[in-house]
C-alpha positions in Angstrom: 21.5 -16.9 34.2 17.7 -16.2 34.3 14.8 -18.9 34.2 14.1 -18.2 30.6 17.7 -18.7 29.6 18.2 -22.1 31.8 15.0 -23.4 30.2 15.8 -22.5 26.6 19.3 -23.9 27.0 18.1 -27.3 28.2 15.6 -27.2 25.2 18.5 -26.6 22.6 18.3 -24.3 19.7 14.9 -25.7 18.6 13.3 -24.8 21.7 15.0 -21.5 22.2 13.9 -20.6 18.5 10.5 -21.5 19.5 10.4 -19.3 22.6 12.1 -16.4 20.5 9.3 -16.6 18.0 6.6 -16.6 20.7 8.3 -13.5 22.2 8.4 -11.6 18.9 5.0 -12.5 17.8 3.7 -11.3 21.2 5.5 -8.0 21.1 5.7 -7.2 17.5 9.7 -6.6 17.3 12.8 -7.2 19.4 16.4 -6.1 19.1 19.1 -8.7 18.8 20.7 -7.6 21.9 17.6 -7.9 24.0 17.1 -11.3 22.7 20.7 -12.2 23.5 20.3 -10.9 27.0 16.9 -12.5 27.6 18.0 -16.1 26.4 21.6 -15.6 27.8 23.3 -16.6 24.6 25.9 -14.6 22.3 24.9 -12.4 19.7 26.2 -14.6 17.0 23.8 -17.5 18.3 20.8 -15.2 18.3 21.6 -14.1 14.7 21.7 -17.8 13.8 18.4 -18.4 15.4 16.9 -15.3 13.8 18.3 -16.3 10.5 16.4 -19.8 10.7 12.9 -17.8 12.1 13.2 -15.9 8.9 13.9 -18.7 6.6 10.4 -20.4 8.1 8.7 -16.8 7.5 8.0 -16.2 11.0 10.0 -12.9 11.3 11.8 -10.5 9.3 15.2 -9.4 10.4 16.2 -5.7 10.0 19.7 -3.9 11.0 19.8 -4.7 14.7 16.7 -6.5 15.3 13.8 -8.5 14.1 10.1 -7.8 13.5 6.8 -9.7 13.1 4.8 -6.5 12.0 3.9 -6.2 8.3 5.2 -3.8 5.9 4.3 -2.4 2.5 6.1 -5.4 1.0 5.7 -8.3 3.5 2.7 -9.7 5.3 3.0 -10.9 8.8 2.8 -14.4 9.8 -0.5 -15.8 10.5 0.5 -16.6 14.3 1.2 -12.7 14.8 -2.1 -11.7 12.8 -4.2 -14.1 14.9 -2.9 -12.3 18.1 -3.6 -8.7 16.8 -6.7 -6.7 17.0 -8.8 -9.3 18.2 -11.6 -7.2 19.9 -12.1 -5.2 16.5 -11.9 -8.2 14.3 -14.5 -9.7 16.4 -16.8 -6.6 16.5 -16.5 -6.5 12.5 -17.3 -10.2 12.5 -20.5 -9.5 14.3 -21.7 -6.9 11.8 -20.4 -9.0 8.9 -22.6 -12.0 10.2 -25.8 -9.7 10.0 -25.5 -10.0 6.2 -25.7 -13.9 6.1 -29.1 -15.9 5.9 -29.6 -19.6 6.4 -29.2 -21.4 3.0 -26.4 -19.2 1.6 -23.2 -20.0 0.1 -20.4 -18.0 1.5 -16.8 -17.8 0.7 -14.1 -16.7 3.1 -10.4 -16.0 2.3 -7.5 -16.9 4.5 -7.5 -13.8 6.7 -7.7 -13.8 10.4 -10.8 -11.2 10.2 -12.9 -13.8 8.2 -11.6 -16.5 10.7 -13.6 -14.2 13.3 -16.6 -14.4 11.1 -16.2 -18.4 10.7 -16.6 -18.3 14.6 -20.2 -16.9 14.3 -21.5 -19.1 11.7 -22.8 -22.0 13.7 -25.9 -20.0 14.6 -26.7 -19.3 11.0 -27.0 -22.8 9.4 -27.7 -24.4 7.2 -24.8 -22.9 5.0 -22.3 -23.7 2.4 -19.1 -22.4 3.2 -15.9 -22.3 0.8 -12.6 -21.4 2.1 -8.7 -21.9 1.4 -7.9 -21.1 5.1 -6.8 -24.1 7.1 -7.9 -22.5 10.5 -11.4 -21.9 9.0 -11.5 -25.5 7.6 -10.4 -27.1 11.0 -12.9 -24.8 12.9 -16.1 -25.0 10.6 -15.5 -29.0 10.0 -17.0 -29.3 13.8 -20.0 -27.4 13.0 -23.3 -29.0 12.1 -25.3 -28.1 9.0 -22.2 -26.7 7.5 -21.7 -27.9 4.0 -17.8 -27.0 3.9 -16.1 -26.9 0.7 -12.2 -26.9 0.9 -10.3 -24.9 -1.9 -7.2 -26.9 -2.6 -3.7 -25.9 -4.2 -0.3 -25.2 -3.0 -0.2 -25.2 0.7 1.7 -22.0 2.1 2.6 -22.2 5.7 3.2 -18.5 6.0 -0.5 -18.0 5.7 -1.7 -21.6 6.7 -3.7 -21.6 3.5 -3.9 -22.9 -0.1 -2.9 -20.8 -3.1 -1.8 -21.0 -6.6 -3.1 -22.0 -9.8 -5.1 -25.1 -8.6 -6.8 -22.9 -5.9 -7.9 -20.3 -8.4 -9.2 -23.1 -10.8 -11.4 -24.5 -8.2 -12.7 -20.9 -7.3 -13.5 -20.2 -10.8 -15.9 -23.4 -11.0 -17.9 -22.1 -8.2 -20.6 -19.2 -7.7 -21.7 -18.0 -4.2 -24.0 -15.5 -2.8 -21.4 -13.5 -0.5 -17.7 -13.3 -0.4 -16.0 -12.1 2.4 -12.2 -10.8 2.2 -9.7 -8.7 4.2 -6.9 -7.1 2.9 -3.7 -5.3 4.2 -4.1 -1.7 3.3 -6.6 0.5 1.8 -6.0 4.0 0.4 -7.1 6.3 -2.4 -10.3 4.3 -3.2 -8.3 0.9 -3.6 -7.6 -2.2 -1.6 -3.9 -3.5 -1.5 -1.8 -6.4 -0.3 1.8 -7.0 -0.2 2.0 -10.5 -2.0 1.2 -11.2 -5.6 0.0 -14.7 -5.2 -2.4 -13.8 -2.4 -3.9 -11.1 -4.6 -4.5 -13.5 -7.5 -6.6 -15.7 -5.3 -8.6 -12.8 -3.8 -9.3 -11.4 -7.2 -10.8 -14.8 -8.4 -12.7 -15.1 -5.2 -14.3 -11.6 -5.7 -15.1 -12.5 -9.6 -17.6 -15.5 -8.3 -19.9 -13.8 -5.8 -23.0 -12.0 -6.2 -21.9 -9.7 -3.5 -18.6 -8.7 -2.0 -17.7 -7.5 1.4 -14.5 -6.2 2.6 -13.6 -6.3 6.5 -10.9 -4.0 7.6 -9.8 -3.2 11.2 -8.6 0.4 11.5 -4.9 -0.3 11.4 -5.4 -1.0 7.6 -6.7 2.6 6.7 -4.9 5.0 4.9 -1.9 2.5 4.0 -0.6 1.3 1.0 0.8 -2.1 0.1 2.9 -3.2 -3.2 0.0 -4.8 -5.2 -3.6 -3.4 -5.8 -6.3 -6.0 -5.2 -9.2 -4.1 -6.5 -11.1 -0.8 -6.4 -13.2 -0.2 -3.2 -16.3 -0.1 -5.8 -15.9 -3.7 -6.2 -17.2 -4.4 -2.8 -21.0 -4.0 -1.9 -19.9 -3.1 1.4 -17.0 -2.0 3.5 -17.1 -2.9 7.5 -14.5 -1.2 9.6 -14.1 -0.9 13.4 -14.9 2.1 15.5 -11.3 2.9 15.6 -11.5 4.1 12.0 -10.4 7.9 12.0 -12.9 10.7 10.7 -10.3 11.1 8.0 -10.5 7.6 6.7 -14.1 7.6 6.7 -14.4 10.9 4.9 -12.3 9.0 2.2 -14.8 6.6 1.9 -17.5 9.2 1.6 -15.3 10.9 -1.2 -15.2 7.7 -3.3 -19.0 7.0 -2.6 -18.1 3.7 -0.9 -20.8 2.1 1.3 -19.3 1.4 4.6 -20.6 0.3 8.2 -18.7 1.0 11.6 -18.8 -1.9 14.0 -19.1 -1.0 17.4 
């Protein structure tokens, strides 16, 4: 038995499931056979572990394995999204921060790309920041001269954010200067997302800002997901990273979408 299996065995099923989740979130996917060998347990045990992790919304099972990758119907767990495309998200955030001036009211959605922007706000204070994302709330609660407004609602552990009717009602009572959102896919002049309850909150946010900005790493381009969020014309600007293909940028030009490439 290798060291990983011994450690997981000592910690019991909960510890093993934690390590399985970390492995899948790091690598994106794994087969059941690979995990059974890695953790020195039976395939039946691995499938029970994966059933539990799927129930928690951390991974999704498919025939013969498990994945943390997004699809057109499911979004990835926030833990996976926080690990993905970090350099690109930081470049996009740096470009987005140039649009913010002290004294503004800014709204951030529950995306990990806007979290990268939240990390840059300490140098642009005073600001009022409105968000439903727990990660951004925890981060910005430590920043001086940020008036932080938390959007309440139903807590969703998959996204580590607050959603639902109460969240939308809170958004509807506000008006901000800038709203920054990200989304799962862009194609044909529209932004898309996999989950309807996320779409409802993003749409409410977009309706309450003087200017809207869409932040996209290049993996989101030329893809679709189940639900349309909004036409790209609803955004004052789209910011993408330098990995965006020439074809994707031509599509922005064809739809007369204002965009910037963060390098």
